[in-house]
CHARMM internal coordinates of N, CA and C (Angstrom, degrees):
IC EDIT
DIST 1 N 1 CA 1.4699
DIST 1 CA 1 C 1.5019
ANGL 1 N 1 CA 1 C 108.97
DIST 1 C 2 N 1.3573
ANGL 1 CA 1 C 2 N 115.13
DIHE 1 N 1 CA 1 C 2 N 109.35
DIST 2 N 2 CA 1.4534
ANGL 1 C 2 N 2 CA 120.83
DIHE 1 CA 1 C 2 N 2 CA 179.33
DIST 2 CA 2 C 1.5322
ANGL 2 N 2 CA 2 C 111.73
DIHE 1 C 2 N 2 CA 2 C -63.82
DIST 2 C 3 N 1.3611
ANGL 2 CA 2 C 3 N 113.54
DIHE 2 N 2 CA 2 C 3 N 142.68
DIST 3 N 3 CA 1.4750
ANGL 2 C 3 N 3 CA 121.00
DIHE 2 CA 2 C 3 N 3 CA 176.75
DIST 3 CA 3 C 1.5264
ANGL 3 N 3 CA 3 C 106.23
DIHE 2 C 3 N 3 CA 3 C -123.97
DIST 3 C 4 N 1.3391
ANGL 3 CA 3 C 4 N 114.90
DIHE 3 N 3 CA 3 C 4 N 146.07
DIST 4 N 4 CA 1.4808
ANGL 3 C 4 N 4 CA 118.47
DIHE 3 CA 3 C 4 N 4 CA 176.29
DIST 4 CA 4 C 1.5368
ANGL 4 N 4 CA 4 C 107.95
DIHE 3 C 4 N 4 CA 4 C -114.70
DIST 4 C 5 N 1.2678
ANGL 4 CA 4 C 5 N 112.43
DIHE 4 N 4 CA 4 C 5 N 152.08
DIST 5 N 5 CA 1.4733
ANGL 4 C 5 N 5 CA 121.03
DIHE 4 CA 4 C 5 N 5 CA 176.01
DIST 5 CA 5 C 1.4864
ANGL 5 N 5 CA 5 C 108.89
DIHE 4 C 5 N 5 CA 5 C -118.80
DIST 5 C 6 N 1.2817
ANGL 5 CA 5 C 6 N 117.90
DIHE 5 N 5 CA 5 C 6 N 132.77
DIST 6 N 6 CA 1.4955
ANGL 5 C 6 N 6 CA 119.81
DIHE 5 CA 5 C 6 N 6 CA 177.60
DIST 6 CA 6 C 1.5167
ANGL 6 N 6 CA 6 C 107.80
DIHE 5 C 6 N 6 CA 6 C -89.83
DIST 6 C 7 N 1.3387
ANGL 6 CA 6 C 7 N 115.14
DIHE 6 N 6 CA 6 C 7 N 131.17
DIST 7 N 7 CA 1.4569
ANGL 6 C 7 N 7 CA 122.95
DIHE 6 CA 6 C 7 N 7 CA 178.84
DIST 7 CA 7 C 1.5077
ANGL 7 N 7 CA 7 C 107.66
DIHE 6 C 7 N 7 CA 7 C -122.80
DIST 7 C 8 N 1.2837
ANGL 7 CA 7 C 8 N 116.76
DIHE 7 N 7 CA 7 C 8 N 130.11
DIST 8 N 8 CA 1.4503
ANGL 7 C 8 N 8 CA 118.97
DIHE 7 CA 7 C 8 N 8 CA 178.44
DIST 8 CA 8 C 1.5026
ANGL 8 N 8 CA 8 C 113.50
DIHE 7 C 8 N 8 CA 8 C -62.42
DIST 8 C 9 N 1.2707
ANGL 8 CA 8 C 9 N 117.29
DIHE 8 N 8 CA 8 C 9 N 144.45
DIST 9 N 9 CA 1.5086
ANGL 8 C 9 N 9 CA 124.79
DIHE 8 CA 8 C 9 N 9 CA -178.64
DIST 9 CA 9 C 1.5288
ANGL 9 N 9 CA 9 C 108.08
DIHE 8 C 9 N 9 CA 9 C -56.18
DIST 9 C 10 N 1.3479
ANGL 9 CA 9 C 10 N 117.78
DIHE 9 N 9 CA 9 C 10 N -40.99
DIST 10 N 10 CA 1.4521
ANGL 9 C 10 N 10 CA 119.36
DIHE 9 CA 9 C 10 N 10 CA -178.30
DIST 10 CA 10 C 1.5150
ANGL 10 N 10 CA 10 C 112.41
DIHE 9 C 10 N 10 CA 10 C -61.01
DIST 10 C 11 N 1.3012
ANGL 10 CA 10 C 11 N 118.49
DIHE 10 N 10 CA 10 C 11 N -34.32
DIST 11 N 11 CA 1.4663
ANGL 10 C 11 N 11 CA 122.23
DIHE 10 CA 10 C 11 N 11 CA 177.06
DIST 11 CA 11 C 1.5456
ANGL 11 N 11 CA 11 C 109.25
DIHE 10 C 11 N 11 CA 11 C -67.25
DIST 11 C 12 N 1.3227
ANGL 11 CA 11 C 12 N 116.05
DIHE 11 N 11 CA 11 C 12 N -44.36
DIST 12 N 12 CA 1.4922
ANGL 11 C 12 N 12 CA 118.59
DIHE 11 CA 11 C 12 N 12 CA -178.82
DIST 12 CA 12 C 1.5347
ANGL 12 N 12 CA 12 C 109.38
DIHE 11 C 12 N 12 CA 12 C -64.34
DIST 12 C 13 N 1.3454
ANGL 12 CA 12 C 13 N 117.22
DIHE 12 N 12 CA 12 C 13 N -38.50
DIST 13 N 13 CA 1.4861
ANGL 12 C 13 N 13 CA 120.09
DIHE 12 CA 12 C 13 N 13 CA 178.60
DIST 13 CA 13 C 1.5320
ANGL 13 N 13 CA 13 C 112.13
DIHE 12 C 13 N 13 CA 13 C -64.00
DIST 13 C 14 N 1.3761
ANGL 13 CA 13 C 14 N 114.80
DIHE 13 N 13 CA 13 C 14 N -37.85
DIST 14 N 14 CA 1.4716
ANGL 13 C 14 N 14 CA 119.20
DIHE 13 CA 13 C 14 N 14 CA 175.24
DIST 14 CA 14 C 1.5231
ANGL 14 N 14 CA 14 C 110.82
DIHE 13 C 14 N 14 CA 14 C -64.22
DIST 14 C 15 N 1.3424
ANGL 14 CA 14 C 15 N 118.13
DIHE 14 N 14 CA 14 C 15 N -45.08
DIST 15 N 15 CA 1.4424
ANGL 14 C 15 N 15 CA 120.53
DIHE 14 CA 14 C 15 N 15 CA 176.24
DIST 15 CA 15 C 1.5346
ANGL 15 N 15 CA 15 C 112.59
DIHE 14 C 15 N 15 CA 15 C -59.27
DIST 15 C 16 N 1.2818
ANGL 15 CA 15 C 16 N 114.60
DIHE 15 N 15 CA 15 C 16 N -42.43
DIST 16 N 16 CA 1.4911
ANGL 15 C 16 N 16 CA 118.72
DIHE 15 CA 15 C 16 N 16 CA 178.96
DIST 16 CA 16 C 1.5127
ANGL 16 N 16 CA 16 C 110.64
DIHE 15 C 16 N 16 CA 16 C -63.05
DIST 16 C 17 N 1.3051
ANGL 16 CA 16 C 17 N 118.82
DIHE 16 N 16 CA 16 C 17 N -40.14
DIST 17 N 17 CA 1.4675
ANGL 16 C 17 N 17 CA 121.91
DIHE 16 CA 16 C 17 N 17 CA 178.37
DIST 17 CA 17 C 1.5069
ANGL 17 N 17 CA 17 C 110.37
DIHE 16 C 17 N 17 CA 17 C -66.26
DIST 17 C 18 N 1.3377
ANGL 17 CA 17 C 18 N 117.77
DIHE 17 N 17 CA 17 C 18 N -40.85
DIST 18 N 18 CA 1.4540
ANGL 17 C 18 N 18 CA 122.50
DIHE 17 CA 17 C 18 N 18 CA -178.40
DIST 18 CA 18 C 1.5430
ANGL 18 N 18 CA 18 C 109.07
DIHE 17 C 18 N 18 CA 18 C -68.89
DIST 18 C 19 N 1.2886
ANGL 18 CA 18 C 19 N 118.03
DIHE 18 N 18 CA 18 C 19 N -37.62
DIST 19 N 19 CA 1.4798
ANGL 18 C 19 N 19 CA 120.22
DIHE 18 CA 18 C 19 N 19 CA 179.22
DIST 19 CA 19 C 1.5245
ANGL 19 N 19 CA 19 C 110.02
DIHE 18 C 19 N 19 CA 19 C -66.48
DIST 19 C 20 N 1.3479
ANGL 19 CA 19 C 20 N 114.59
DIHE 19 N 19 CA 19 C 20 N -41.41
DIST 20 N 20 CA 1.4899
ANGL 19 C 20 N 20 CA 117.48
DIHE 19 CA 19 C 20 N 20 CA 178.63
DIST 20 CA 20 C 1.5231
ANGL 20 N 20 CA 20 C 111.00
DIHE 19 C 20 N 20 CA 20 C -62.85
DIST 20 C 21 N 1.3274
ANGL 20 CA 20 C 21 N 116.83
DIHE 20 N 20 CA 20 C 21 N -42.96
DIST 21 N 21 CA 1.4461
ANGL 20 C 21 N 21 CA 122.88
DIHE 20 CA 20 C 21 N 21 CA -179.82
DIST 21 CA 21 C 1.5393
ANGL 21 N 21 CA 21 C 109.45
DIHE 20 C 21 N 21 CA 21 C -62.16
DIST 21 C 22 N 1.3272
ANGL 21 CA 21 C 22 N 118.03
DIHE 21 N 21 CA 21 C 22 N -39.29
DIST 22 N 22 CA 1.4643
ANGL 21 C 22 N 22 CA 121.31
DIHE 21 CA 21 C 22 N 22 CA -179.72
DIST 22 CA 22 C 1.5549
ANGL 22 N 22 CA 22 C 110.30
DIHE 21 C 22 N 22 CA 22 C -67.01
DIST 22 C 23 N 1.2784
ANGL 22 CA 22 C 23 N 118.27
DIHE 22 N 22 CA 22 C 23 N -41.04
DIST 23 N 23 CA 1.4714
ANGL 22 C 23 N 23 CA 122.22
DIHE 22 CA 22 C 23 N 23 CA 176.98
DIST 23 CA 23 C 1.5165
ANGL 23 N 23 CA 23 C 111.17
DIHE 22 C 23 N 23 CA 23 C -63.64
DIST 23 C 24 N 1.3260
ANGL 23 CA 23 C 24 N 117.31
DIHE 23 N 23 CA 23 C 24 N -43.39
DIST 24 N 24 CA 1.4605
ANGL 23 C 24 N 24 CA 122.21
DIHE 23 CA 23 C 24 N 24 CA 179.78
DIST 24 CA 24 C 1.5631
ANGL 24 N 24 CA 24 C 108.45
DIHE 23 C 24 N 24 CA 24 C -65.72
DIST 24 C 25 N 1.3200
ANGL 24 CA 24 C 25 N 119.45
DIHE 24 N 24 CA 24 C 25 N -40.79
DIST 25 N 25 CA 1.4302
ANGL 24 C 25 N 25 CA 121.31
DIHE 24 CA 24 C 25 N 25 CA 175.73
DIST 25 CA 25 C 1.5009
ANGL 25 N 25 CA 25 C 114.97
DIHE 24 C 25 N 25 CA 25 C -61.35
DIST 25 C 26 N 1.3384
ANGL 25 CA 25 C 26 N 113.16
DIHE 25 N 25 CA 25 C 26 N -41.99
DIST 26 N 26 CA 1.4434
ANGL 25 C 26 N 26 CA 120.46
DIHE 25 CA 25 C 26 N 26 CA 176.01
DIST 26 CA 26 C 1.4947
ANGL 26 N 26 CA 26 C 112.57
DIHE 25 C 26 N 26 CA 26 C -59.84
DIST 26 C 27 N 1.3497
ANGL 26 CA 26 C 27 N 115.82
DIHE 26 N 26 CA 26 C 27 N -46.73
DIST 27 N 27 CA 1.4445
ANGL 26 C 27 N 27 CA 121.37
DIHE 26 CA 26 C 27 N 27 CA 178.20
DIST 27 CA 27 C 1.5230
ANGL 27 N 27 CA 27 C 111.18
DIHE 26 C 27 N 27 CA 27 C -61.06
DIST 27 C 28 N 1.3485
ANGL 27 CA 27 C 28 N 116.20
DIHE 27 N 27 CA 27 C 28 N -42.67
DIST 28 N 28 CA 1.4582
ANGL 27 C 28 N 28 CA 118.63
DIHE 27 CA 27 C 28 N 28 CA 178.85
DIST 28 CA 28 C 1.4908
ANGL 28 N 28 CA 28 C 112.91
DIHE 27 C 28 N 28 CA 28 C -64.95
DIST 28 C 29 N 1.3151
ANGL 28 CA 28 C 29 N 117.29
DIHE 28 N 28 CA 28 C 29 N -39.19
DIST 29 N 29 CA 1.4888
ANGL 28 C 29 N 29 CA 120.76
DIHE 28 CA 28 C 29 N 29 CA 176.48
DIST 29 CA 29 C 1.5295
ANGL 29 N 29 CA 29 C 110.49
DIHE 28 C 29 N 29 CA 29 C -64.00
DIST 29 C 30 N 1.2825
ANGL 29 CA 29 C 30 N 116.56
DIHE 29 N 29 CA 29 C 30 N -44.80
DIST 30 N 30 CA 1.5021
ANGL 29 C 30 N 30 CA 119.32
DIHE 29 CA 29 C 30 N 30 CA 178.06
DIST 30 CA 30 C 1.5121
ANGL 30 N 30 CA 30 C 110.98
DIHE 29 C 30 N 30 CA 30 C -60.12
DIST 30 C 31 N 1.3190
ANGL 30 CA 30 C 31 N 116.67
DIHE 30 N 30 CA 30 C 31 N -44.73
DIST 31 N 31 CA 1.4963
ANGL 30 C 31 N 31 CA 120.40
DIHE 30 CA 30 C 31 N 31 CA 177.45
DIST 31 CA 31 C 1.5293
ANGL 31 N 31 CA 31 C 111.63
DIHE 30 C 31 N 31 CA 31 C -59.29
DIST 31 C 32 N 1.3156
ANGL 31 CA 31 C 32 N 116.26
DIHE 31 N 31 CA 31 C 32 N -43.32
DIST 32 N 32 CA 1.4621
ANGL 31 C 32 N 32 CA 120.69
DIHE 31 CA 31 C 32 N 32 CA 179.35
DIST 32 CA 32 C 1.5501
ANGL 32 N 32 CA 32 C 111.03
DIHE 31 C 32 N 32 CA 32 C -63.08
DIST 32 C 33 N 1.3155
ANGL 32 CA 32 C 33 N 112.82
DIHE 32 N 32 CA 32 C 33 N -48.68
DIST 33 N 33 CA 1.5008
ANGL 32 C 33 N 33 CA 115.51
DIHE 32 CA 32 C 33 N 33 CA -177.19
DIST 33 CA 33 C 1.4949
ANGL 33 N 33 CA 33 C 111.14
DIHE 32 C 33 N 33 CA 33 C -62.65
DIST 33 C 34 N 1.3413
ANGL 33 CA 33 C 34 N 118.27
DIHE 33 N 33 CA 33 C 34 N -39.76
DIST 34 N 34 CA 1.4544
ANGL 33 C 34 N 34 CA 119.14
DIHE 33 CA 33 C 34 N 34 CA 179.06
DIST 34 CA 34 C 1.5242
ANGL 34 N 34 CA 34 C 111.84
DIHE 33 C 34 N 34 CA 34 C -70.06
DIST 34 C 35 N 1.3069
ANGL 34 CA 34 C 35 N 115.99
DIHE 34 N 34 CA 34 C 35 N -34.46
DIST 35 N 35 CA 1.5234
ANGL 34 C 35 N 35 CA 118.14
DIHE 34 CA 34 C 35 N 35 CA -179.79
DIST 35 CA 35 C 1.5010
ANGL 35 N 35 CA 35 C 112.65
DIHE 34 C 35 N 35 CA 35 C -71.76
DIST 35 C 36 N 1.3249
ANGL 35 CA 35 C 36 N 119.36
DIHE 35 N 35 CA 35 C 36 N -11.68
DIST 36 N 36 CA 1.4502
ANGL 35 C 36 N 36 CA 122.02
DIHE 35 CA 35 C 36 N 36 CA -179.49
DIST 36 CA 36 C 1.5497
ANGL 36 N 36 CA 36 C 112.43
DIHE 35 C 36 N 36 CA 36 C -113.11
DIST 36 C 37 N 1.3191
ANGL 36 CA 36 C 37 N 115.36
DIHE 36 N 36 CA 36 C 37 N 4.60
DIST 37 N 37 CA 1.4734
ANGL 36 C 37 N 37 CA 122.88
DIHE 36 CA 36 C 37 N 37 CA 178.25
DIST 37 CA 37 C 1.4967
ANGL 37 N 37 CA 37 C 109.56
DIHE 36 C 37 N 37 CA 37 C -90.56
DIST 37 C 38 N 1.3458
ANGL 37 CA 37 C 38 N 116.69
DIHE 37 N 37 CA 37 C 38 N 107.66
DIST 38 N 38 CA 1.4659
ANGL 37 C 38 N 38 CA 119.42
DIHE 37 CA 37 C 38 N 38 CA -177.22
DIST 38 CA 38 C 1.5207
ANGL 38 N 38 CA 38 C 112.55
DIHE 37 C 38 N 38 CA 38 C -61.61
DIST 38 C 39 N 1.3558
ANGL 38 CA 38 C 39 N 119.50
DIHE 38 N 38 CA 38 C 39 N -40.15
DIST 39 N 39 CA 1.4278
ANGL 38 C 39 N 39 CA 122.11
DIHE 38 CA 38 C 39 N 39 CA 179.31
DIST 39 CA 39 C 1.5477
ANGL 39 N 39 CA 39 C 112.25
DIHE 38 C 39 N 39 CA 39 C -61.82
DIST 39 C 40 N 1.3238
ANGL 39 CA 39 C 40 N 115.17
DIHE 39 N 39 CA 39 C 40 N -44.76
DIST 40 N 40 CA 1.4485
ANGL 39 C 40 N 40 CA 120.52
DIHE 39 CA 39 C 40 N 40 CA 178.39
DIST 40 CA 40 C 1.5537
ANGL 40 N 40 CA 40 C 111.95
DIHE 39 C 40 N 40 CA 40 C -61.13
DIST 40 C 41 N 1.3657
ANGL 40 CA 40 C 41 N 115.38
DIHE 40 N 40 CA 40 C 41 N -46.57
DIST 41 N 41 CA 1.4366
ANGL 40 C 41 N 41 CA 120.83
DIHE 40 CA 40 C 41 N 41 CA 179.74
DIST 41 CA 41 C 1.5457
ANGL 41 N 41 CA 41 C 111.48
DIHE 40 C 41 N 41 CA 41 C -61.52
DIST 41 C 42 N 1.3270
ANGL 41 CA 41 C 42 N 117.31
DIHE 41 N 41 CA 41 C 42 N -38.39
DIST 42 N 42 CA 1.4651
ANGL 41 C 42 N 42 CA 121.05
DIHE 41 CA 41 C 42 N 42 CA 179.26
DIST 42 CA 42 C 1.5301
ANGL 42 N 42 CA 42 C 109.43
DIHE 41 C 42 N 42 CA 42 C -65.43
DIST 42 C 43 N 1.3583
ANGL 42 CA 42 C 43 N 116.38
DIHE 42 N 42 CA 42 C 43 N -42.44
DIST 43 N 43 CA 1.4578
ANGL 42 C 43 N 43 CA 119.03
DIHE 42 CA 42 C 43 N 43 CA 179.74
DIST 43 CA 43 C 1.5654
ANGL 43 N 43 CA 43 C 108.87
DIHE 42 C 43 N 43 CA 43 C -64.56
DIST 43 C 44 N 1.2815
ANGL 43 CA 43 C 44 N 117.38
DIHE 43 N 43 CA 43 C 44 N -40.97
DIST 44 N 44 CA 1.4876
ANGL 43 C 44 N 44 CA 121.23
DIHE 43 CA 43 C 44 N 44 CA -178.50
DIST 44 CA 44 C 1.5630
ANGL 44 N 44 CA 44 C 110.48
DIHE 43 C 44 N 44 CA 44 C -63.43
DIST 44 C 45 N 1.3515
ANGL 44 CA 44 C 45 N 113.69
DIHE 44 N 44 CA 44 C 45 N -44.04
DIST 45 N 45 CA 1.4768
ANGL 44 C 45 N 45 CA 117.30
DIHE 44 CA 44 C 45 N 45 CA 176.93
DIST 45 CA 45 C 1.5064
ANGL 45 N 45 CA 45 C 113.24
DIHE 44 C 45 N 45 CA 45 C -64.07
DIST 45 C 46 N 1.3325
ANGL 45 CA 45 C 46 N 117.81
DIHE 45 N 45 CA 45 C 46 N -38.19
DIST 46 N 46 CA 1.4516
ANGL 45 C 46 N 46 CA 120.06
DIHE 45 CA 45 C 46 N 46 CA 178.76
DIST 46 CA 46 C 1.5123
ANGL 46 N 46 CA 46 C 108.82
DIHE 45 C 46 N 46 CA 46 C -68.68
DIST 46 C 47 N 1.3059
ANGL 46 CA 46 C 47 N 119.21
DIHE 46 N 46 CA 46 C 47 N -40.85
DIST 47 N 47 CA 1.4734
ANGL 46 C 47 N 47 CA 120.61
DIHE 46 CA 46 C 47 N 47 CA 177.45
DIST 47 CA 47 C 1.4874
ANGL 47 N 47 CA 47 C 113.38
DIHE 46 C 47 N 47 CA 47 C -62.58
DIST 47 C 48 N 1.3265
ANGL 47 CA 47 C 48 N 115.91
DIHE 47 N 47 CA 47 C 48 N -41.45
DIST 48 N 48 CA 1.4759
ANGL 47 C 48 N 48 CA 123.28
DIHE 47 CA 47 C 48 N 48 CA 176.52
DIST 48 CA 48 C 1.4607
ANGL 48 N 48 CA 48 C 111.38
DIHE 47 C 48 N 48 CA 48 C -60.73
DIST 48 C 49 N 1.3554
ANGL 48 CA 48 C 49 N 116.91
DIHE 48 N 48 CA 48 C 49 N -47.37
DIST 49 N 49 CA 1.4945
ANGL 48 C 49 N 49 CA 121.71
DIHE 48 CA 48 C 49 N 49 CA 179.12
DIST 49 CA 49 C 1.5221
ANGL 49 N 49 CA 49 C 109.91
DIHE 48 C 49 N 49 CA 49 C -63.40
DIST 49 C 50 N 1.3216
ANGL 49 CA 49 C 50 N 119.33
DIHE 49 N 49 CA 49 C 50 N -39.41
DIST 50 N 50 CA 1.4152
ANGL 49 C 50 N 50 CA 121.48
DIHE 49 CA 49 C 50 N 50 CA 177.05
DIST 50 CA 50 C 1.4848
ANGL 50 N 50 CA 50 C 113.61
DIHE 49 C 50 N 50 CA 50 C -64.36
DIST 50 C 51 N 1.2964
ANGL 50 CA 50 C 51 N 116.68
DIHE 50 N 50 CA 50 C 51 N -39.08
DIST 51 N 51 CA 1.4661
ANGL 50 C 51 N 51 CA 120.35
DIHE 50 CA 50 C 51 N 51 CA 176.52
DIST 51 CA 51 C 1.4988
ANGL 51 N 51 CA 51 C 111.91
DIHE 50 C 51 N 51 CA 51 C -68.04
DIST 51 C 52 N 1.2854
ANGL 51 CA 51 C 52 N 116.71
DIHE 51 N 51 CA 51 C 52 N -40.64
DIST 52 N 52 CA 1.4794
ANGL 51 C 52 N 52 CA 119.13
DIHE 51 CA 51 C 52 N 52 CA 179.91
DIST 52 CA 52 C 1.5267
ANGL 52 N 52 CA 52 C 113.01
DIHE 51 C 52 N 52 CA 52 C -65.26
DIST 52 C 53 N 1.3016
ANGL 52 CA 52 C 53 N 115.18
DIHE 52 N 52 CA 52 C 53 N -30.54
DIST 53 N 53 CA 1.4863
ANGL 52 C 53 N 53 CA 118.62
DIHE 52 CA 52 C 53 N 53 CA -179.01
DIST 53 CA 53 C 1.4739
ANGL 53 N 53 CA 53 C 111.09
DIHE 52 C 53 N 53 CA 53 C -90.55
DIST 53 C 54 N 1.3111
ANGL 53 CA 53 C 54 N 118.31
DIHE 53 N 53 CA 53 C 54 N 6.45
DIST 54 N 54 CA 1.4481
ANGL 53 C 54 N 54 CA 126.79
DIHE 53 CA 53 C 54 N 54 CA 173.29
DIST 54 CA 54 C 1.5544
ANGL 54 N 54 CA 54 C 110.31
DIHE 53 C 54 N 54 CA 54 C 65.94
DIST 54 C 55 N 1.3333
ANGL 54 CA 54 C 55 N 114.95
DIHE 54 N 54 CA 54 C 55 N 36.53
DIST 55 N 55 CA 1.4611
ANGL 54 C 55 N 55 CA 119.79
DIHE 54 CA 54 C 55 N 55 CA 177.29
DIST 55 CA 55 C 1.5466
ANGL 55 N 55 CA 55 C 111.51
DIHE 54 C 55 N 55 CA 55 C -96.11
DIST 55 C 56 N 1.2586
ANGL 55 CA 55 C 56 N 116.67
DIHE 55 N 55 CA 55 C 56 N 15.46
DIST 56 N 56 CA 1.4550
ANGL 55 C 56 N 56 CA 122.62
DIHE 55 CA 55 C 56 N 56 CA 177.88
DIST 56 CA 56 C 1.5222
ANGL 56 N 56 CA 56 C 111.31
DIHE 55 C 56 N 56 CA 56 C -97.31
DIST 56 C 57 N 1.2982
ANGL 56 CA 56 C 57 N 115.51
DIHE 56 N 56 CA 56 C 57 N 159.98
DIST 57 N 57 CA 1.4785
ANGL 56 C 57 N 57 CA 120.97
DIHE 56 CA 56 C 57 N 57 CA 179.27
DIST 57 CA 57 C 1.5174
ANGL 57 N 57 CA 57 C 107.36
DIHE 56 C 57 N 57 CA 57 C -127.29
DIST 57 C 58 N 1.3660
ANGL 57 CA 57 C 58 N 114.78
DIHE 57 N 57 CA 57 C 58 N 149.18
DIST 58 N 58 CA 1.4806
ANGL 57 C 58 N 58 CA 117.03
DIHE 57 CA 57 C 58 N 58 CA 179.52
DIST 58 CA 58 C 1.5930
ANGL 58 N 58 CA 58 C 109.29
DIHE 57 C 58 N 58 CA 58 C -65.30
DIST 58 C 59 N 1.2877
ANGL 58 CA 58 C 59 N 114.38
DIHE 58 N 58 CA 58 C 59 N 151.60
DIST 59 N 59 CA 1.4518
ANGL 58 C 59 N 59 CA 121.33
DIHE 58 CA 58 C 59 N 59 CA -175.91
DIST 59 CA 59 C 1.5413
ANGL 59 N 59 CA 59 C 113.94
DIHE 58 C 59 N 59 CA 59 C -53.79
DIST 59 C 60 N 1.3486
ANGL 59 CA 59 C 60 N 119.54
DIHE 59 N 59 CA 59 C 60 N -43.18
DIST 60 N 60 CA 1.4673
ANGL 59 C 60 N 60 CA 117.29
DIHE 59 CA 59 C 60 N 60 CA 178.99
DIST 60 CA 60 C 1.5502
ANGL 60 N 60 CA 60 C 115.04
DIHE 59 C 60 N 60 CA 60 C -57.79
DIST 60 C 61 N 1.3157
ANGL 60 CA 60 C 61 N 117.13
DIHE 60 N 60 CA 60 C 61 N -25.26
DIST 61 N 61 CA 1.4644
ANGL 60 C 61 N 61 CA 120.43
DIHE 60 CA 60 C 61 N 61 CA 178.09
DIST 61 CA 61 C 1.5553
ANGL 61 N 61 CA 61 C 112.03
DIHE 60 C 61 N 61 CA 61 C -80.06
DIST 61 C 62 N 1.2868
ANGL 61 CA 61 C 62 N 115.02
DIHE 61 N 61 CA 61 C 62 N -20.64
DIST 62 N 62 CA 1.4790
ANGL 61 C 62 N 62 CA 119.22
DIHE 61 CA 61 C 62 N 62 CA -178.22
DIST 62 CA 62 C 1.4942
ANGL 62 N 62 CA 62 C 110.71
DIHE 61 C 62 N 62 CA 62 C -97.74
DIST 62 C 63 N 1.3457
ANGL 62 CA 62 C 63 N 117.08
DIHE 62 N 62 CA 62 C 63 N -41.08
DIST 63 N 63 CA 1.4323
ANGL 62 C 63 N 63 CA 123.93
DIHE 62 CA 62 C 63 N 63 CA -175.81
DIST 63 CA 63 C 1.5490
ANGL 63 N 63 CA 63 C 111.66
DIHE 62 C 63 N 63 CA 63 C -75.21
DIST 63 C 64 N 1.3166
ANGL 63 CA 63 C 64 N 112.45
DIHE 63 N 63 CA 63 C 64 N 129.79
DIST 64 N 64 CA 1.5193
ANGL 63 C 64 N 64 CA 117.09
DIHE 63 CA 63 C 64 N 64 CA 179.88
DIST 64 CA 64 C 1.5208
ANGL 64 N 64 CA 64 C 107.45
DIHE 63 C 64 N 64 CA 64 C -92.85
DIST 64 C 65 N 1.3208
ANGL 64 CA 64 C 65 N 117.81
DIHE 64 N 64 CA 64 C 65 N 142.00
DIST 65 N 65 CA 1.4844
ANGL 64 C 65 N 65 CA 119.06
DIHE 64 CA 64 C 65 N 65 CA -178.80
DIST 65 CA 65 C 1.4926
ANGL 65 N 65 CA 65 C 111.19
DIHE 64 C 65 N 65 CA 65 C -72.39
END
COOR INIT
IC SEED 1 N 1 CA 1 C
IC BUILD
C-alpha cells in the first residue's frame, strides 16, 4: 500500500539549492585538482601543441565503425 508524504515547497527549494551548490563545489574541486596536476597539464600542453601544428585528424578517420 503506497503512502505519500507532503513536503513543503520551501523545503524542496532548499534541497534544490543545496544540490546545486554541491555540484558547483564538486566542479570547482575537480578544476582545482586538474590545474595542479603536472601530468595532466603536460598532456594538455602536448595536445594543444599537436593541434596547433595540425597533427590532428578528424574523428571519422580515427574512430572505427
